[in-house]
C-alpha positions as a printed NumPy array, in Angstrom:
array([[100.963,  85.495,  78.674],
       [102.02 ,  81.848,  78.886],
       [105.496,  82.755,  77.646],
       [105.726,  85.572,  80.182],
       [104.791,  83.154,  82.977],
       [107.543,  80.779,  81.875],
       [110.05 ,  83.637,  81.661],
       [109.244,  84.949,  85.134],
       [109.243,  81.489,  86.686],
       [112.556,  80.613,  85.018],
       [114.174,  83.828,  86.238],
       [112.81 ,  83.343,  89.745],
       [113.971,  79.736,  89.894],
       [117.436,  80.711,  88.646],
       [117.784,  83.326,  91.371],
       [116.512,  80.863,  93.98 ],
       [119.047,  78.241,  92.892],
       [121.965,  80.683,  93.019],
       [120.812,  82.101,  96.331],
       [120.455,  78.626,  97.808],
       [124.214,  78.238,  97.578],
       [124.587,  81.36 ,  99.698],
       [122.064,  80.543, 102.437],
       [124.568,  78.843, 104.779],
       [126.755,  81.938, 104.707],
       [124.022,  84.547, 105.096],
       [121.441,  84.564, 107.864],
       [117.92 ,  85.636, 106.884],
       [117.108,  88.814, 108.741],
       [114.315,  89.043, 111.284],
       [114.116,  92.797, 110.834],
       [110.95 ,  94.802, 111.335],
       [109.477,  97.671, 109.349],
       [111.007, 100.964, 110.564],
       [108.675, 103.598, 111.962],
       [110.036, 106.26 , 109.608],
       [111.845, 104.809, 106.564],
       [112.052, 108.286, 104.983],
       [111.556, 111.782, 106.344],
       [108.166, 112.086, 104.594],
       [106.986, 108.509, 105.207],
       [103.339, 107.985, 106.133],
       [101.302, 104.845, 106.823],
       [ 97.675, 104.107, 105.986],
       [ 95.993, 101.425, 108.096],
       [ 93.271,  99.288, 106.555],
       [ 92.24 ,  95.798, 107.685],
       [ 95.388,  93.803, 108.499],
       [ 97.568,  96.182, 106.489],
       [ 99.727,  99.224, 107.032],
       [100.549, 100.737, 103.651],
       [103.686, 102.842, 103.418],
       [103.394, 105.847, 101.132],
       [104.957, 109.234, 100.482],
       [103.531, 112.469,  99.119],
       [105.466, 114.886,  96.938],
       [103.581, 118.163,  96.599],
       [103.565, 119.962,  93.271],
       [105.91 , 122.877,  92.775],
       [103.852, 126.004,  92.094],
       [100.22 , 125.694,  91.032],
       [ 99.035, 122.101,  91.12 ],
       [ 97.932, 120.748,  87.726],
       [ 96.901, 117.315,  88.931],
       [ 97.552, 114.395,  91.269],
       [ 99.257, 111.144,  90.26 ],
       [ 98.947, 107.911,  92.267],
       [101.929, 105.68 ,  91.455],
       [102.1  , 101.888,  91.882],
       [105.391,  99.998,  91.521],
       [105.963,  96.477,  90.215],
       [106.976,  93.094,  91.59 ],
       [110.032,  92.791,  93.877],
       [110.71 ,  96.544,  93.996],
       [109.316,  99.467,  95.989],
       [107.981, 102.963,  95.46 ],
       [111.595, 104.183,  95.325],
       [111.717, 103.211,  91.632],
       [109.462, 106.189,  90.849],
       [111.811, 108.832,  92.251],
       [113.446, 109.811,  88.949],
       [110.048, 110.453,  87.39 ],
       [108.602, 112.053,  90.523],
       [111.332, 114.714,  90.548],
       [110.501, 115.722,  86.989],
       [106.709, 115.643,  87.307],
       [106.676, 117.422,  90.672],
       [108.778, 120.241,  89.19 ],
       [106.148, 120.726,  86.466],
       [103.184, 121.082,  88.81 ],
       [102.026, 117.545,  89.589],
       [101.568, 116.154,  93.081],
       [102.828, 112.578,  93.182],
       [101.882, 109.938,  95.744],
       [104.005, 106.781,  95.691],
       [102.848, 103.71 ,  97.597],
       [104.544, 100.449,  98.52 ],
       [102.522,  97.418,  97.569],
       [101.884,  94.966, 100.416],
       [104.824,  92.542, 100.719],
       [107.308,  95.058,  99.293],
       [109.083,  98.222, 100.381],
       [107.929,  99.138, 103.867],
       [104.331,  97.938, 103.733],
       [102.886,  94.952, 105.633],
       [104.2  ,  91.469, 104.824],
       [101.342,  89.042, 104.287],
       [101.361,  85.665, 106.035],
       [ 98.903,  82.776, 106.086],
       [ 97.201,  84.549, 109.002],
       [ 96.569,  87.754, 107.022],
       [ 93.029,  88.444, 105.898],
       [ 93.889,  89.101, 102.259],
       [ 92.427,  92.227, 100.671],
       [ 92.339,  93.195,  97.005],
       [ 94.988,  95.772,  96.138],
       [ 92.399,  97.789,  94.244],
       [ 90.206,  98.089,  97.345],
       [ 92.985,  99.257,  99.663],
       [ 94.475, 101.689,  97.151],
       [ 91.054, 103.148,  96.371],
       [ 90.559, 103.737, 100.101],
       [ 93.906, 105.537, 100.339],
       [ 93.118, 107.644,  97.276],
       [ 89.798, 108.677,  98.836],
       [ 91.51 , 109.523, 102.122],
       [ 93.93 , 111.836, 100.34 ],
       [ 91.631, 113.375,  97.726],
       [ 88.024, 112.571,  98.553],
       [ 86.096, 111.281,  95.546],
       [ 88.074, 113.361,  93.071],
       [ 89.775, 111.423,  90.256],
       [ 93.515, 110.797,  89.937],
       [ 95.917, 110.034,  87.177],
       [ 97.014, 106.499,  88.096],
       [100.48 , 105.294,  87.092],
       [101.537, 101.655,  87.1  ],
       [104.883, 100.075,  86.313],
       [105.254,  96.371,  85.469],
       [102.989,  94.381,  87.836],
       [101.794,  97.728,  89.174],
       [100.215,  98.193,  85.761],
       [ 97.975,  95.201,  86.447],
       [ 96.731,  96.9  ,  89.606],
       [ 96.283, 100.247,  87.869],
       [ 94.133,  98.536,  85.232],
       [ 92.185,  96.808,  87.997],
       [ 91.579, 100.136,  89.73 ],
       [ 90.223, 101.645,  86.527],
       [ 87.959,  98.598,  86.066],
       [ 86.572,  98.541,  89.598],
       [ 86.729, 102.238,  90.602],
       [ 86.374, 104.188,  87.344],
       [ 85.183, 107.277,  89.213],
       [ 88.599, 107.562,  90.886],
       [ 90.685, 107.233,  87.722],
       [ 91.027, 110.081,  85.271],
       [ 93.604, 108.466,  82.976],
       [ 96.048, 105.578,  83.267],
       [ 99.798, 106.057,  82.819],
       [101.222, 102.593,  82.129],
       [104.913, 101.781,  81.854],
       [106.574,  98.503,  80.853],
       [103.517,  96.398,  81.522],
       [100.767,  94.424,  79.843],
       [ 97.394,  92.867,  80.557],
       [ 97.169,  90.207,  83.267],
       [ 95.325,  87.246,  81.8  ],
       [ 95.887,  84.737,  84.592],
       [ 98.599,  82.28 ,  85.595],
       [ 99.28 ,  78.948,  83.94 ],
       [101.596,  75.975,  84.308],
       [104.139,  75.866,  87.119],
       [103.409,  79.324,  88.463],
       [ 99.703,  78.566,  88.77 ],
       [100.522,  75.362,  90.67 ],
       [102.836,  77.16 ,  93.096],
       [100.628,  80.173,  93.848],
       [ 99.367,  79.916,  97.416],
       [101.295,  76.701,  98.122],
       [102.392,  77.052, 101.749],
       [105.058,  74.335, 101.545],
       [106.667,  75.96 ,  98.528],
       [106.585,  79.392, 100.15 ],
       [108.097,  78.092, 103.399],
       [111.055,  76.663, 101.467],
       [111.586,  79.235,  98.725],
       [110.654,  82.256, 100.828],
       [113.772,  82.355, 103.044],
       [115.966,  81.755, 100.007],
       [114.468,  84.719,  98.145],
       [114.697,  86.817, 101.31 ],
       [118.408,  86.064, 101.446],
       [118.909,  86.615,  97.715],
       [117.363,  90.063,  98.018],
       [120.136,  91.185, 100.342],
       [123.111,  89.826,  98.351],
       [124.453,  92.737,  96.337],
       [126.103,  90.754,  93.486],
       [122.786,  89.003,  92.811],
       [120.874,  92.288,  92.873],
       [123.473,  93.868,  90.601],
       [123.026,  91.001,  88.124],
       [119.221,  90.952,  88.258],
       [118.838,  94.724,  88.025],
       [121.248,  94.925,  85.112],
       [118.931,  92.557,  83.252],
       [116.015,  94.8  ,  84.18 ],
       [117.657,  98.096,  83.213],
       [119.749,  96.816,  80.297],
       [122.226,  99.464,  81.423],
       [125.225,  98.125,  83.428],
       [126.652, 101.579,  84.176],
       [123.35 , 102.911,  85.487],
       [122.913,  99.811,  87.652],
       [126.473,  99.955,  88.977],
       [125.891, 103.519,  90.193],
       [122.38 , 102.796,  91.49 ],
       [121.657, 102.986,  95.213],
       [120.948,  99.267,  95.439],
       [120.385,  99.475,  99.195],
       [116.967, 100.845,  98.252],
       [116.197,  97.397,  96.801],
       [118.085,  95.315,  99.36 ],
       [117.063,  96.916, 102.676],
       [113.365,  95.987, 102.474],
       [114.345,  92.329, 102.051],
       [115.828,  92.427, 105.549],
       [112.274,  92.619, 106.871],
       [110.969,  89.313, 108.208],
       [108.814,  87.217, 105.828],
       [109.744,  89.316, 102.784],
       [110.519,  86.255, 100.674],
       [107.381,  84.218, 101.315],
       [105.26 ,  87.386, 101.158],
       [106.658,  88.231,  97.728],
       [105.547,  84.811,  96.479],
       [102.162,  85.167,  98.149],
       [101.678,  88.439,  96.274],
       [101.056,  86.563,  93.017],
       [ 97.74 ,  85.253,  94.338],
       [ 96.265,  88.752,  94.695],
       [ 96.209,  89.94 ,  91.088],
       [ 92.998,  90.842,  89.263],
       [ 92.576,  89.545,  85.712],
       [ 92.428,  92.383,  83.188],
       [ 89.071,  92.866,  81.484],
       [ 90.208,  93.842,  77.995],
       [ 86.675,  94.76 ,  76.933],
       [ 86.512,  97.205,  79.848],
       [ 89.893,  98.653,  78.839],
       [ 88.539,  99.531,  75.399],
       [ 85.896, 101.749,  77.051],
       [ 88.299, 103.631,  79.332],
       [ 89.589, 107.166,  78.9  ],
       [ 92.753, 107.481,  76.764],
       [ 95.758, 105.656,  78.21 ],
       [ 99.457, 106.487,  78.086],
       [101.355, 103.292,  77.257],
       [105.171, 103.429,  77.382],
       [107.528, 100.495,  76.879],
       [111.212,  99.839,  76.178],
       [112.521,  98.299,  72.974],
       [114.937,  96.101,  74.962],
       [112.522,  95.029,  77.71 ],
       [113.135,  91.322,  78.364],
       [110.236,  90.904,  80.817],
       [107.488,  92.533,  78.732],
       [108.519,  92.259,  75.093],
       [106.385,  93.422,  72.158],
       [104.58 ,  90.076,  71.914],
       [103.538,  90.2  ,  75.561],
       [102.36 ,  93.793,  75.203],
       [100.128,  93.035,  72.247],
       [ 96.86 ,  92.095,  73.971],
       [ 96.82 ,  95.358,  75.91 ],
       [ 97.996,  97.342,  72.895],
       [ 95.106,  95.932,  70.864],
       [ 92.652,  97.017,  73.595],
       [ 93.913, 100.589,  74.044],
       [ 90.987, 103.018,  73.837],
       [ 90.715, 105.662,  71.14 ],
       [ 93.001, 108.647,  71.707],
       [ 95.624, 106.657,  73.649],
       [ 99.349, 107.32 ,  73.293],
       [101.573, 104.298,  72.611],
       [105.339, 104.907,  72.721],
       [108.297, 102.528,  72.631],
       [111.514, 104.028,  74.016],
       [114.442, 102.997,  71.854],
       [117.168, 101.304,  73.903],
       [115.007, 101.167,  77.012],
       [114.828,  98.053,  79.16 ],
       [112.238,  97.221,  81.797],
       [113.103, 100.252,  83.948],
       [112.589, 103.079,  81.454],
       [111.041, 105.171,  84.241],
       [114.542, 105.338,  85.734],
       [117.108, 104.881,  82.961],
       [115.254, 107.099,  80.465],
       [113.543, 109.398,  82.96 ],
       [114.058, 112.59 ,  80.929],
       [112.48 , 111.108,  77.819],
       [109.689, 109.345,  79.708],
       [108.894, 112.513,  81.675],
       [108.56 , 114.523,  78.432],
       [106.246, 111.878,  76.976],
       [104.21 , 111.822,  80.186],
       [103.941, 115.605,  80.486],
       [102.798, 115.904,  76.871],
       [100.065, 113.342,  77.555],
       [ 99.006, 115.043,  80.784],
       [ 98.796, 118.403,  79.029],
       [ 96.513, 116.851,  76.406],
       [ 94.277, 115.346,  79.108],
       [ 93.94 , 118.006,  81.848]])
C-alpha cells in the first residue's frame, strides 16, 4: 500500500500544481447543494450530515437489494451504467454519495465526524430494516464496503468489490497531510477549482478509464458540477482521515466476495490488489477484465454486469 499512497499523492500533487496556474483565471464557486439534484434524489439526515442517495427499483420481481458506494473524487453517478443493467434483471439498486462528494454534506473543521460505516448502516436499516444487502464498493468505496462487512456483518449478504484493494493505513507524505488544516486551507481551493476545469477532468478521467473515446463522450458535468459546491476541495482532502483499516483476518471469514479489477488499472494494479486477493474467503469470484482501467464499471459495463449477475445468481 505504500506504493499506492505515493501514486495517489503524486497524482494529486500534479493536479494541484497544474490547477494552481489556473486559479487567477477561475473563481472558486460558493455554490450550495441543490434541493433536488435529480428527479429521484432523496436525503438522509444523521448527525451533522445530509446524505444524498437515489433508489432504482427492480424491474419485475425483486431478486435482491444492492447498496452501492462510489470512490474518491467521484459521485454515485459512476454507478449508472451498472445500475441500468442490474435493475433490468430484477435488482433494486441504491446509490449514495459519500460525504464530501456528489451532493452530500461537505465536512469542515466544525463537523462532528462520523464513521462512514455507521451512517451507511443507518441508511440501510432505514430502507430495509435489519435485512441484509449486497454491498458494492468501487475504489475507495471498496474500503468502506469492507468496513461495513467487518462492523455490521448482519447487514451484508455478500460484497461486490470493483477496482479496489484492502486499506492498510496511510504512510509518508499522505499520512503527514491528513487532517492538516493549513494544508487543506491552501490546497482545498485549488482542488475545488481543478474539479471544474474540463481539460483537467478530461485528462484525469482518461487516465482512470484508459479509454479516450469513452471519456471524450462522457457527461463530465456529472463530475464537475459537484465541485462548484463550497468547501468541496478541502472536504475531499479531509475525507482521507475517515477510512477504516481493513481487517484481513475478518475478510477471510466473510461470505464469498465478488472481486473485479481491470488489467490496465493504474491506481490499483495487481500488486496493490494482492493483500485482499490473498484474503478472499472460500467460494469468492476473482475476475480481471482484460483492457479495463480503473472505471470498468462504466467502460466495460456489459461484461461487468454479466459477471455480477452470475455471482448474484450463485448467491441468492
